[in-house]
C-alpha positions as CSV (number, residue, x, y, z in Angstrom):
1,X,24.2,-76.3,-54.3
2,X,26.5,-79.2,-55.1
3,X,28.1,-81.1,-58.0
4,X,28.9,-84.7,-57.3
5,X,31.7,-86.0,-59.5
6,X,32.4,-89.7,-58.8
7,X,35.9,-91.0,-59.9
8,X,36.6,-94.7,-59.7
9,X,40.3,-95.4,-59.1
10,X,41.4,-98.9,-60.1
11,X,44.7,-100.1,-58.8
12,X,46.4,-103.2,-60.3
13,X,48.5,-105.3,-58.0
14,X,50.9,-107.6,-59.8
15,X,52.6,-110.3,-57.8
16,X,56.3,-110.9,-58.4
17,X,57.3,-114.6,-58.1
18,X,59.9,-117.0,-59.3
19,X,57.7,-117.7,-62.3
20,X,59.2,-114.5,-63.8
21,X,62.8,-115.6,-63.4
22,X,64.9,-117.1,-66.2
23,X,65.9,-120.8,-65.9
24,X,63.4,-121.5,-63.1
25,X,61.1,-124.6,-63.0
26,X,57.7,-123.2,-63.9
27,X,55.8,-126.4,-64.0
28,X,53.9,-125.5,-60.8
29,X,53.2,-121.8,-61.8
30,X,49.5,-120.9,-62.3
31,X,48.6,-119.9,-65.9
32,X,46.4,-117.0,-66.9
33,X,45.6,-116.1,-63.3
34,X,43.6,-112.8,-63.2
35,X,45.3,-109.8,-61.6
36,X,43.5,-108.7,-58.5
37,X,41.9,-105.2,-58.5
38,X,40.6,-102.8,-55.8
39,X,38.2,-100.0,-56.4
40,X,38.9,-96.6,-54.8
41,X,36.0,-94.2,-55.1
42,X,36.4,-90.4,-54.9
43,X,33.3,-88.2,-54.6
44,X,33.9,-84.6,-55.7
45,X,31.5,-81.9,-54.6
46,X,31.5,-78.2,-55.5
47,X,30.4,-76.5,-52.2
48,X,29.0,-73.1,-53.2
49,X,29.0,-71.0,-50.0
50,X,27.9,-67.5,-51.0
51,X,25.9,-64.5,-49.9
52,X,24.9,-63.6,-53.5
53,X,21.2,-63.9,-53.2
54,X,21.1,-62.3,-49.7
55,X,23.2,-59.4,-50.9
56,X,20.9,-58.8,-53.9
57,X,17.7,-59.0,-51.8
58,X,19.1,-56.7,-49.2
59,X,20.6,-54.0,-51.3
60,X,18.1,-54.1,-54.2
61,X,14.9,-54.4,-52.2
62,X,12.8,-51.5,-53.7
63,X,10.1,-52.2,-56.3
64,X,12.0,-50.1,-58.8
65,X,15.0,-52.3,-58.3
66,X,13.4,-55.7,-59.0
67,X,14.5,-55.7,-62.7
68,X,18.0,-54.7,-61.7
69,X,18.2,-57.5,-59.2
70,X,17.0,-60.1,-61.7
71,X,19.4,-58.9,-64.3
72,X,22.3,-59.0,-61.9
73,X,21.4,-62.6,-60.8
74,X,21.3,-63.7,-64.5
75,X,24.6,-62.1,-65.2
76,X,26.2,-63.8,-62.2
77,X,24.9,-67.3,-63.0
78,X,28.2,-68.5,-64.4
79,X,30.2,-67.0,-61.4
80,X,28.2,-68.2,-58.4
81,X,27.4,-71.6,-60.0
82,X,27.2,-75.3,-59.0
83,X,28.3,-76.5,-62.4
84,X,31.8,-77.4,-63.5
85,X,33.0,-77.1,-67.1
86,X,36.5,-78.6,-66.6
87,X,38.4,-80.2,-63.8
88,X,42.2,-80.6,-63.2
89,X,43.4,-83.4,-60.8
90,X,46.9,-83.8,-59.5
91,X,48.3,-86.4,-57.1
92,X,51.6,-85.6,-55.3
93,X,54.2,-87.5,-53.4
94,X,54.0,-86.7,-49.6
95,X,57.8,-87.1,-49.1
96,X,60.9,-85.2,-50.1
97,X,60.1,-82.5,-52.7
98,X,56.4,-83.3,-53.2
99,X,56.7,-84.0,-57.0
100,X,53.5,-84.8,-58.9
101,X,53.1,-88.5,-59.5
102,X,49.9,-88.4,-61.6
103,X,47.9,-85.8,-63.4
104,X,44.7,-85.7,-65.4
105,X,42.4,-83.1,-66.8
106,X,38.8,-83.6,-68.1
107,X,36.0,-81.6,-69.7
108,X,32.9,-82.3,-67.6
109,X,30.1,-80.1,-68.9
110,X,27.8,-82.1,-66.6
111,X,26.7,-82.4,-63.0
112,X,28.2,-85.9,-62.7
113,X,31.0,-87.8,-64.4
114,X,33.1,-91.0,-63.8
115,X,36.7,-91.6,-64.6
116,X,39.0,-94.6,-64.1
117,X,42.6,-93.8,-62.9
118,X,45.4,-96.3,-62.9
119,X,47.9,-95.2,-60.2
120,X,49.7,-97.2,-57.5
121,X,48.3,-97.5,-54.1
122,X,50.3,-95.2,-51.7
123,X,50.0,-91.9,-49.8
124,X,49.2,-88.8,-51.8
125,X,48.4,-85.2,-51.4
126,X,45.6,-84.5,-53.9
127,X,44.9,-81.1,-55.4
128,X,41.9,-80.3,-57.6
129,X,40.9,-77.2,-59.5
130,X,37.6,-76.6,-61.5
131,X,36.6,-74.0,-64.1
132,X,40.1,-72.8,-65.3
133,X,39.7,-73.2,-69.0
134,X,37.0,-70.5,-69.3
135,X,39.1,-68.0,-67.4
136,X,41.8,-66.7,-69.9
137,X,43.3,-64.3,-67.4
138,X,44.0,-67.1,-64.8
139,X,46.2,-70.1,-65.3
140,X,47.4,-73.1,-63.2
141,X,51.2,-73.0,-62.9
142,X,54.2,-74.2,-61.0
143,X,52.2,-77.4,-60.5
144,X,55.0,-79.9,-60.9
145,X,55.3,-79.8,-57.1
146,X,52.6,-79.6,-54.6
147,X,53.9,-76.7,-52.5
148,X,54.4,-74.5,-55.5
149,X,51.2,-75.2,-57.4
150,X,49.2,-72.0,-57.8
151,X,46.6,-70.1,-59.8
152,X,48.3,-67.1,-61.4
153,X,46.7,-64.0,-62.9
154,X,48.3,-62.4,-65.9
155,X,50.8,-59.7,-65.0
156,X,49.3,-56.6,-66.6
157,X,48.3,-53.1,-65.5
158,X,44.6,-53.7,-66.4
159,X,42.9,-57.1,-66.6
160,X,39.5,-58.4,-67.6
161,X,37.3,-59.9,-65.0
162,X,37.2,-63.7,-64.4
163,X,34.5,-65.3,-66.5
164,X,33.5,-68.2,-64.2
165,X,33.6,-69.2,-60.6
166,X,36.8,-71.0,-59.8
167,X,36.8,-73.9,-57.3
168,X,39.7,-75.7,-55.6
169,X,40.4,-78.5,-53.1
170,X,43.2,-80.2,-51.3
171,X,43.1,-83.6,-49.5
172,X,45.7,-86.0,-48.0
173,X,45.0,-89.5,-49.2
174,X,46.3,-92.9,-48.1
175,X,45.5,-95.5,-50.8
176,X,45.7,-99.0,-49.3
177,X,46.1,-102.3,-51.2
178,X,43.5,-105.0,-50.9
179,X,41.0,-102.6,-49.4
180,X,38.1,-100.7,-50.9
181,X,38.0,-97.0,-49.9
182,X,35.9,-93.9,-50.6
183,X,37.1,-90.3,-50.4
184,X,35.0,-87.2,-50.3
185,X,36.6,-84.1,-51.8
186,X,34.9,-80.7,-51.3
187,X,35.9,-77.9,-53.7
188,X,35.3,-74.3,-52.5
189,X,35.1,-71.1,-54.4
190,X,38.4,-69.2,-54.8
191,X,37.2,-65.9,-56.4
192,X,34.5,-63.4,-55.7
193,X,32.6,-60.4,-57.3
194,X,32.1,-56.7,-56.7
195,X,29.0,-54.8,-58.0
196,X,28.2,-51.2,-58.4
197,X,24.7,-49.9,-59.1
198,X,24.3,-46.2,-60.0
199,X,21.3,-44.0,-60.3
200,X,21.8,-42.0,-63.6
201,X,18.6,-40.0,-63.8
202,X,19.3,-36.4,-64.7
203,X,23.1,-36.6,-64.4
204,X,23.9,-35.7,-68.0
205,X,26.8,-38.2,-68.1
206,X,27.6,-39.5,-71.6
207,X,29.8,-42.5,-70.7
208,X,30.8,-44.4,-67.5
209,X,33.8,-46.7,-67.1
210,X,34.3,-48.7,-63.9
211,X,37.3,-50.5,-62.6
212,X,38.3,-52.1,-59.3
213,X,41.6,-52.7,-57.5
214,X,43.1,-54.1,-54.3
215,X,42.7,-57.8,-55.0
216,X,45.0,-60.8,-54.8
217,X,47.0,-61.8,-57.9
218,X,47.8,-65.5,-57.0
219,X,46.2,-68.4,-55.1
220,X,48.4,-71.2,-53.7
221,X,46.5,-74.5,-53.8
222,X,48.3,-76.5,-51.2
223,X,47.7,-74.1,-48.2
224,X,44.8,-72.1,-49.7
225,X,46.5,-68.8,-49.3
226,X,46.5,-65.6,-51.5
227,X,49.4,-63.6,-52.7
228,X,49.4,-59.8,-53.5
229,X,52.5,-59.4,-55.7
230,X,51.3,-56.3,-57.5
231,X,48.2,-54.2,-57.8
232,X,46.3,-54.8,-61.1
233,X,43.2,-52.8,-62.1
234,X,40.3,-55.1,-62.9
235,X,37.9,-54.0,-65.7
236,X,34.2,-54.1,-64.6
237,X,31.6,-55.1,-67.1
238,X,28.3,-53.4,-67.7
239,X,25.3,-55.6,-66.8
240,X,22.7,-55.5,-69.5
241,X,19.4,-54.2,-68.2
242,X,16.0,-55.2,-69.7
243,X,14.6,-51.6,-69.7
244,X,16.8,-48.5,-70.2
245,X,14.1,-46.4,-68.6
246,X,15.0,-47.7,-65.1
247,X,17.6,-44.9,-64.9
248,X,20.3,-47.1,-63.5
249,X,23.6,-48.5,-64.6
250,X,25.1,-51.7,-63.2
251,X,28.7,-52.9,-63.3
252,X,30.4,-56.1,-62.0
253,X,34.0,-57.2,-61.7
254,X,35.1,-60.7,-60.8
255,X,38.5,-61.5,-59.3
256,X,40.4,-63.0,-56.4
257,X,39.6,-61.6,-52.9
258,X,40.8,-58.5,-51.2
259,X,43.3,-58.4,-48.4
260,X,41.8,-59.4,-45.0
261,X,41.2,-57.1,-42.1
262,X,44.7,-56.3,-40.6
263,X,45.6,-58.4,-37.6
264,X,45.6,-55.4,-35.4
265,X,41.9,-55.1,-36.0
266,X,39.5,-57.4,-34.2
267,X,36.8,-59.4,-36.0
268,X,33.2,-59.9,-35.0
269,X,32.4,-63.4,-33.7
270,X,29.5,-64.5,-35.9
271,X,28.2,-67.5,-37.8
272,X,28.0,-65.3,-40.9
273,X,31.4,-65.8,-42.7
274,X,31.2,-62.5,-44.5
275,X,30.9,-60.1,-41.5
276,X,33.9,-58.4,-40.1
277,X,34.8,-55.1,-38.5
278,X,35.7,-52.2,-40.8
279,X,39.4,-51.4,-41.2
280,X,40.7,-47.9,-40.7
281,X,41.9,-47.7,-44.3
282,X,40.2,-48.9,-47.4
283,X,41.0,-52.5,-48.3
284,X,39.9,-52.2,-52.0
285,X,38.5,-49.6,-54.4
286,X,36.0,-48.8,-57.1
287,X,37.5,-46.5,-59.7
288,X,34.8,-44.7,-61.7
289,X,35.4,-42.4,-64.7
290,X,32.4,-40.4,-66.0
291,X,32.5,-38.4,-69.2
292,X,30.3,-35.3,-69.2
293,X,28.6,-33.6,-72.2
294,X,31.4,-31.0,-72.5
295,X,34.0,-33.8,-72.8
296,X,35.5,-33.5,-69.4
297,X,36.1,-36.5,-67.2
298,X,35.5,-36.9,-63.5
299,X,37.3,-39.5,-61.5
300,X,35.7,-41.0,-58.3
301,X,37.5,-43.4,-56.0
302,X,35.3,-45.3,-53.6
303,X,37.4,-46.9,-50.9
304,X,35.7,-49.9,-49.3
305,X,36.7,-50.6,-45.7
306,X,35.3,-54.2,-45.4
307,X,37.1,-57.2,-47.0
308,X,35.7,-59.0,-50.0
309,X,36.1,-62.7,-49.4
310,X,36.0,-65.9,-51.5
311,X,32.5,-66.7,-52.6
312,X,31.2,-63.3,-51.7
313,X,29.3,-60.6,-53.7
314,X,29.7,-57.0,-52.4
315,X,27.3,-54.5,-53.8
316,X,27.5,-50.7,-53.4
317,X,24.8,-48.3,-54.5
318,X,25.1,-44.6,-55.3
319,X,24.0,-41.8,-57.6
320,X,25.8,-39.4,-60.0
321,X,25.7,-35.7,-59.4
322,X,25.8,-32.8,-61.9
323,X,29.7,-32.8,-61.9
324,X,29.8,-36.5,-62.7
325,X,30.9,-37.5,-59.2
326,X,29.7,-40.7,-57.6
327,X,27.9,-40.3,-54.3
328,X,27.3,-43.5,-52.3
329,X,24.0,-44.1,-50.5
330,X,23.7,-43.1,-46.8
331,X,23.8,-46.8,-45.9
332,X,27.5,-46.9,-47.0
333,X,28.6,-43.8,-45.1
334,X,30.7,-45.9,-42.6
335,X,32.1,-48.5,-45.0
336,X,32.9,-46.5,-48.1
337,X,35.2,-43.5,-48.4
338,X,34.9,-41.0,-51.4
339,X,37.6,-39.1,-53.3
340,X,36.7,-37.0,-56.4
341,X,38.9,-35.3,-59.0
342,X,37.0,-33.0,-61.5
343,X,38.5,-32.4,-65.0
344,X,40.6,-35.6,-64.5
345,X,43.6,-35.8,-66.8
346,X,44.5,-39.4,-67.8
347,X,48.1,-38.4,-67.7
348,X,47.9,-37.8,-64.0
349,X,47.6,-41.5,-63.2
350,X,47.5,-44.3,-65.8
351,X,46.0,-44.9,-69.2
352,X,42.3,-45.7,-69.1
353,X,40.5,-46.3,-72.4
354,X,37.7,-43.8,-72.4
């Protein structure tokens, strides 16, 4: 799935001659001569490389799960999308301190759009970001210079999920005078999503709150690397289901990726970009809090041993037992670790609105 955004860059070349000097003989100077122009065309494409549909079809393959899968796909349509709402374009000097030489931002709300940029022909490092304005917990900052430009999450203990898929690109560009050029810029997804589907039949639970943790806090645009400056908790949202009688509850959190598999662990050679060997320790977690009919709260931590990568959806299924604890399905026995605290006291950890 692609979006093609065509930007036409028009560069004006003004010749400097003796006609502009004072007290010179200007009798032979041409009058009203048009200024030559060159068109530099840039094609922007949002490259959505994702396993979303495969993950839903694999994990929610039972007849009783068809409605759940459809509801999940509808909910994720603004996350794993090929549509850009806004785009931010920066062009940086490639020498010295890489200062920004030109900047523009536009509201697209379309699959195609054209802009005319008036900037000098020279070498640039170009950075582009799409879908930032609909993500209030993420901002573009430190972007006066190329090597410091980054997407930053708010610094808070608990954060809301991202609202849209975020895309970014970087491209060295050599703009030449008197020559038409065309540049292709591919933007790739920078965030991802985690989903939890629970069987709630007969559990007697009155309320369920789901959070996730273990994900990056910042994304540096120039070298496409993630930073893990602190450990925020991400609030997962309940996915509306069309029929309450399905006996299931679904939750989704959207955020930056988890840490990769440690370098001491090997990776599987595969064409699938989302397959890697399980790490010894969990790389990220689901944190689930269930309130029982007697008012007590059960805390369940599900530690996931496989990384969650950009553009990926990871779905875990389980069921709720009589104590309110979450029990993962047998298919997750080697990839998900479980820790349960009955009669959980919020004062033991951090404040969670229940």
